[in-house]
C-alpha positions as CSV (number, residue, x, y, z in Angstrom):
1,X,7.2,48.5,51.0
2,X,7.5,51.5,48.9
3,X,6.6,51.1,45.4
4,X,4.6,48.0,43.6
5,X,4.0,47.3,40.2
6,X,0.9,45.0,38.7
7,X,1.4,43.8,35.4
8,X,-1.8,42.6,33.3
9,X,-1.9,43.9,30.2
10,X,-5.6,42.8,29.0
11,X,-8.4,41.8,28.8
12,X,-11.4,43.6,30.2
13,X,-12.5,40.5,32.1
14,X,-9.4,39.6,33.5
15,X,-8.5,43.1,34.5
16,X,-11.7,43.1,36.3
17,X,-10.9,39.9,38.3
18,X,-7.6,41.0,39.1
19,X,-9.1,44.3,40.5
20,X,-9.4,43.3,44.4
21,X,-5.8,43.1,44.4
22,X,-5.4,46.7,44.3
23,X,-7.3,47.4,47.5
24,X,-6.0,44.7,49.1
25,X,-2.4,45.8,48.4
26,X,-3.4,49.5,49.6
27,X,-4.6,48.0,53.0
28,X,-1.4,46.0,53.8
29,X,0.9,49.0,52.4
30,X,-1.1,52.1,52.8
31,X,1.9,54.3,51.9
32,X,3.1,52.3,49.0
33,X,3.0,53.7,45.5
34,X,0.8,51.2,43.6
35,X,1.2,51.3,39.7
36,X,-0.5,49.3,37.0
37,X,0.8,48.3,33.6
38,X,-1.7,47.7,31.0
39,X,-2.3,48.0,27.3
40,X,-3.7,51.2,26.2
41,X,-7.2,49.8,25.3
42,X,-7.6,48.5,28.9
43,X,-6.2,51.5,30.7
44,X,-9.6,53.3,31.2
45,X,-10.6,50.4,33.6
46,X,-8.0,51.4,36.0
47,X,-7.6,55.2,35.5
48,X,-10.5,56.4,38.0
49,X,-9.5,53.5,40.7
50,X,-8.7,55.4,44.1
51,X,-6.3,53.2,45.2
52,X,-3.9,53.1,42.3
53,X,-1.4,55.7,42.2
54,X,-0.5,55.6,38.4
55,X,-1.4,53.5,35.5
56,X,1.4,53.2,32.8
57,X,0.5,51.9,29.4
58,X,2.5,49.7,27.5
59,X,2.1,50.1,23.8
60,X,2.1,46.5,22.6
61,X,0.1,46.8,19.6
62,X,2.2,49.7,18.5
63,X,5.4,47.6,19.0
64,X,3.9,44.6,17.1
65,X,3.4,47.0,14.0
66,X,6.9,48.2,14.3
67,X,8.1,44.3,14.1
68,X,6.0,43.7,11.4
69,X,7.2,46.5,9.6
70,X,11.0,45.6,10.6
71,X,11.6,49.2,12.0
72,X,13.6,47.5,14.9
73,X,15.6,50.6,15.7
74,X,12.1,52.2,16.9
75,X,11.3,49.1,18.6
76,X,14.2,49.0,20.4
77,X,13.9,52.6,21.4
78,X,10.2,52.1,22.7
79,X,11.4,49.3,25.0
80,X,14.0,51.1,26.3
81,X,12.0,54.1,27.0
82,X,9.2,52.0,28.8
83,X,12.3,50.1,30.8
84,X,13.5,53.5,32.0
85,X,10.0,54.7,32.9
86,X,9.5,51.7,35.2
87,X,13.0,51.7,36.5
88,X,12.5,55.2,37.7
89,X,9.9,54.1,40.1
90,X,12.2,51.8,42.0
91,X,9.8,49.0,42.4
92,X,10.3,46.9,45.7
93,X,7.8,44.2,44.2
94,X,6.2,43.5,40.7
95,X,3.4,41.1,40.3
96,X,3.1,39.4,36.9
97,X,-0.5,38.6,36.9
98,X,-0.6,37.3,33.4
99,X,2.1,34.6,33.6
100,X,3.1,34.9,29.7
101,X,6.5,35.6,28.4
102,X,5.6,39.1,27.3
103,X,4.2,40.1,30.9
104,X,7.3,38.2,32.4
105,X,9.8,40.1,30.1
106,X,8.0,43.3,31.0
107,X,7.9,42.5,34.6
108,X,11.9,41.8,34.6
109,X,12.5,44.9,32.8
110,X,10.8,46.7,35.8
111,X,14.1,46.0,37.8
112,X,11.7,45.1,40.7
113,X,13.8,43.4,43.4
114,X,11.0,40.7,44.0
115,X,9.2,39.7,40.9
116,X,6.5,37.2,41.3
117,X,4.9,35.5,38.5
118,X,1.2,33.9,38.8
119,X,0.9,30.8,36.9
120,X,4.1,31.7,34.9
121,X,4.7,29.7,31.5
122,X,6.3,30.3,28.3
123,X,9.7,30.8,30.1
124,X,8.8,33.9,32.0
125,X,9.1,31.6,35.3
126,X,13.0,32.0,34.8
127,X,12.5,35.9,34.9
128,X,10.6,35.9,38.3
129,X,12.3,35.4,41.6
130,X,9.3,33.5,42.5
131,X,6.5,31.7,40.6
132,X,3.2,30.7,42.0
133,X,0.6,28.3,40.6
134,X,-2.8,29.6,39.8
135,X,-4.2,28.0,42.8
136,X,-7.5,28.4,44.5
137,X,-11.0,26.9,43.7
138,X,-11.6,27.2,40.2
139,X,-15.4,27.4,40.5
140,X,-15.0,30.7,42.4
141,X,-14.7,34.1,40.2
142,X,-11.1,35.4,40.1
143,X,-10.0,32.3,42.5
144,X,-6.6,32.7,41.5
145,X,-6.3,36.4,42.5
146,X,-7.5,35.3,46.0
147,X,-5.2,32.5,46.2
148,X,-2.3,35.1,45.6
149,X,-3.4,37.5,47.9
150,X,-3.8,34.7,50.6
151,X,-0.1,33.4,49.8
152,X,1.2,36.9,50.0
153,X,-0.5,37.4,53.3
154,X,-2.8,40.2,52.3
155,X,-6.2,41.1,53.7
156,X,-8.9,39.5,52.2
157,X,-11.9,39.7,54.0
158,X,-13.4,41.9,51.3
159,X,-11.9,40.9,48.4
160,X,-14.4,42.2,46.0
161,X,-14.1,43.2,42.4
162,X,-14.4,46.7,41.4
163,X,-14.9,48.9,38.4
164,X,-14.8,52.8,38.4
165,X,-15.9,55.4,36.3
166,X,-16.5,59.3,36.0
167,X,-18.8,62.0,36.2
168,X,-18.8,62.1,32.4
169,X,-19.9,58.5,32.1
170,X,-22.5,59.1,34.7
171,X,-23.7,62.1,33.0
172,X,-24.0,59.9,29.6
173,X,-26.2,57.3,31.0
174,X,-28.5,60.2,32.7
175,X,-28.9,61.4,29.2
176,X,-29.5,58.2,27.5
177,X,-32.1,57.2,30.1
178,X,-34.1,60.5,29.5
179,X,-33.8,60.3,25.8
180,X,-34.8,56.8,25.6
181,X,-37.6,56.9,28.2
182,X,-35.7,54.2,30.4
183,X,-36.5,56.0,33.8
184,X,-39.0,52.8,34.2
185,X,-36.1,50.5,34.3
186,X,-33.9,48.6,31.9
187,X,-32.1,45.3,31.3
188,X,-28.9,45.3,29.7
189,X,-28.1,42.6,27.3
190,X,-24.5,41.9,26.2
191,X,-24.8,39.2,23.6
192,X,-21.5,39.4,21.8
193,X,-17.8,38.5,22.2
194,X,-14.8,37.3,20.4
195,X,-15.8,33.9,19.6
196,X,-19.0,32.5,18.0
197,X,-19.1,29.2,20.3
198,X,-19.5,31.6,23.5
199,X,-22.8,33.3,21.7
200,X,-26.1,32.5,22.4
201,X,-28.5,32.7,19.5
202,X,-30.0,35.7,18.1
203,X,-33.3,34.5,17.8
204,X,-33.4,33.8,21.5
205,X,-32.4,37.2,22.2
206,X,-35.4,38.3,20.3
207,X,-37.7,36.1,22.4
208,X,-36.1,36.8,25.6
209,X,-36.2,40.7,24.9
210,X,-40.0,40.3,24.4
211,X,-40.3,38.3,27.6
212,X,-38.2,40.7,29.8
213,X,-40.4,43.6,28.8
214,X,-43.7,41.9,29.4
215,X,-42.9,40.2,32.5
216,X,-40.7,42.6,34.5
217,X,-41.6,46.0,32.7
218,X,-37.6,46.5,31.9
219,X,-36.6,47.7,28.5
220,X,-33.7,45.8,26.8
221,X,-30.8,47.7,26.1
222,X,-28.1,46.0,23.9
223,X,-24.5,46.9,24.4
224,X,-21.5,46.1,22.3
225,X,-18.4,47.1,20.5
226,X,-18.0,48.8,17.0
227,X,-17.9,45.2,15.6
228,X,-21.0,44.1,16.8
229,X,-23.0,46.5,15.1
230,X,-24.3,44.4,12.2
231,X,-25.6,41.7,14.6
232,X,-27.0,44.1,17.1
233,X,-28.9,45.8,13.9
234,X,-30.5,42.3,13.2
235,X,-31.6,41.8,16.9
236,X,-32.9,45.3,17.1
237,X,-35.0,44.7,13.8
238,X,-36.1,41.4,14.9
239,X,-37.5,42.6,18.2
240,X,-39.8,45.1,16.5
241,X,-38.7,48.2,18.6
242,X,-38.8,46.6,22.0
243,X,-35.1,47.4,22.7
244,X,-32.6,50.0,22.8
245,X,-29.6,49.3,20.8
246,X,-26.3,51.2,21.8
247,X,-24.1,48.7,20.5
248,X,-20.8,50.5,19.2
249,X,-22.4,53.8,20.5
250,X,-20.6,53.6,24.0
251,X,-16.9,54.0,25.2
252,X,-16.1,51.0,27.6
253,X,-16.7,53.2,30.6
254,X,-19.7,54.6,29.4
255,X,-21.0,50.9,28.9
256,X,-20.0,50.2,32.7
257,X,-21.9,53.1,33.9
258,X,-25.0,52.0,31.8
259,X,-24.6,48.4,33.6
260,X,-24.1,50.1,36.9
261,X,-27.5,51.5,36.7
262,X,-29.3,48.8,35.2
263,X,-31.9,47.1,37.2
264,X,-30.6,43.4,35.3
265,X,-27.9,42.2,33.3
266,X,-28.0,39.1,30.9
267,X,-24.7,38.4,29.2
268,X,-22.7,35.6,27.7
269,X,-19.1,34.9,28.8
270,X,-17.5,38.6,28.0
271,X,-16.0,41.5,30.0
272,X,-19.2,43.5,30.3
273,X,-21.0,40.6,31.6
274,X,-18.4,40.1,34.6
275,X,-18.5,44.1,35.0
276,X,-22.1,43.5,36.1
277,X,-20.9,41.2,39.2
278,X,-18.4,43.6,39.9
279,X,-20.8,46.8,39.9
280,X,-23.4,44.7,42.2
281,X,-25.9,44.7,39.2
282,X,-28.3,41.7,39.2
283,X,-26.5,39.4,36.7
284,X,-27.0,36.3,34.7
285,X,-24.2,34.8,32.8
286,X,-24.8,32.2,30.0
287,X,-21.9,30.0,29.7
288,X,-21.0,27.0,27.5
289,X,-17.8,26.5,25.4
290,X,-16.1,28.1,28.5
291,X,-16.5,27.7,32.2
292,X,-14.4,30.7,34.2
293,X,-16.3,30.3,37.2
294,X,-19.6,29.2,38.8
295,X,-19.5,30.7,42.1
296,X,-20.2,34.4,41.4
297,X,-19.8,35.3,45.2
298,X,-22.8,37.4,45.0
299,X,-26.5,36.2,45.8
300,X,-27.8,38.3,43.0
301,X,-25.3,37.1,40.3
302,X,-25.8,33.5,38.5
303,X,-24.3,31.2,36.0
304,X,-26.6,29.4,33.7
305,X,-24.4,26.3,32.5
306,X,-25.2,23.0,31.3
307,X,-22.0,21.0,30.3
308,X,-21.9,18.2,27.9
309,X,-19.2,15.4,27.6
310,X,-17.1,18.0,25.6
311,X,-17.1,20.8,27.8
312,X,-15.7,23.0,28.1
313,X,-13.9,23.1,24.7
314,X,-12.9,26.5,24.8
315,X,-11.3,27.5,21.5
316,X,-11.7,24.0,20.0
317,X,-15.2,23.1,19.5
318,X,-16.1,19.9,17.9
319,X,-19.7,20.2,17.5
320,X,-19.8,21.6,14.0
321,X,-21.3,24.7,14.7
322,X,-24.1,23.4,16.7
323,X,-23.1,24.7,19.9
324,X,-25.4,22.4,21.9
325,X,-24.1,23.4,25.2
326,X,-25.5,27.2,24.5
327,X,-28.6,25.9,23.2
328,X,-29.5,23.9,26.3
329,X,-30.0,27.4,27.6
330,X,-33.8,28.0,27.4
331,X,-35.5,31.5,27.2
332,X,-37.6,30.1,30.3
333,X,-34.6,29.2,32.3
334,X,-33.2,32.6,32.2
335,X,-36.7,34.2,33.0
336,X,-36.9,32.0,36.1
337,X,-33.4,32.8,37.1
338,X,-34.0,36.5,36.4
339,X,-36.8,36.5,38.9
340,X,-34.4,34.9,41.6
341,X,-31.7,37.3,41.1
342,X,-34.0,40.2,41.2
343,X,-35.3,39.2,44.3
344,X,-32.2,38.7,46.1
């Protein structure tokens, strides 16, 4: 095997889940050139991986803008340029880890002699030389990627997620720790994600901050993106100076480095939360409308989940905004679970 392409365009959590495949492929074919095709906003998750030879960016968002603007000539030129880039690598094997039509078309454009699609749908299965179901134990984190590795005969004895960052991100965290007086330890809170039904409640984050500070001596640190600044400011104001608000003030890898140095992570179902498990930080994940896994594979990471008859509703909640599944997760339960993971 001379050249291998991995296609997973997004999102943060899914790329983290799939990351063990890189090391498994490297162990199976030490001399192969391993390349990942990804959207620009997620490429930083892969740039520092020691077993990847190259990261190629698919400008999908730009292409969508060209399509909406009816600039079809420019769009076609861009697609052809990416196809030429991919075919110049002469891939023996391409793995479509996303299984959608868009990822399937890109996998097909690569010209790889073997094209294997994981959970291929939307017609992408017809662009593959082989399609595999998303098998494995759904309770385990990243189970479909472990199943794929096993099916391909890859080594899986150390099939662990990984997130890599650089010296500049480590220096950023060191400066934050010194400036904010966090040398005594801190806990990262990740309250934000893309869907309101996946959120816990702001007033409970405030109460949790006080308990984490008083019972563990850890200063809570809020992480989130630029779109989370308003909600983060409300939590910060209500906490009366108990926490450090970094929402919208870190890059993705700076957030990863902050999580890596934390004593504890508490998060909803979001990419930053899954990073805690990949970085071996003691972690608690709060699930409600989604339940991507219950088995974290680590003794120092646990999922708190109280399913109801309507669970998991995913993108179609039926509770009228009550979000009862998340409401069942109490501050006391989180504190007790934190004691357990901190002892692990």
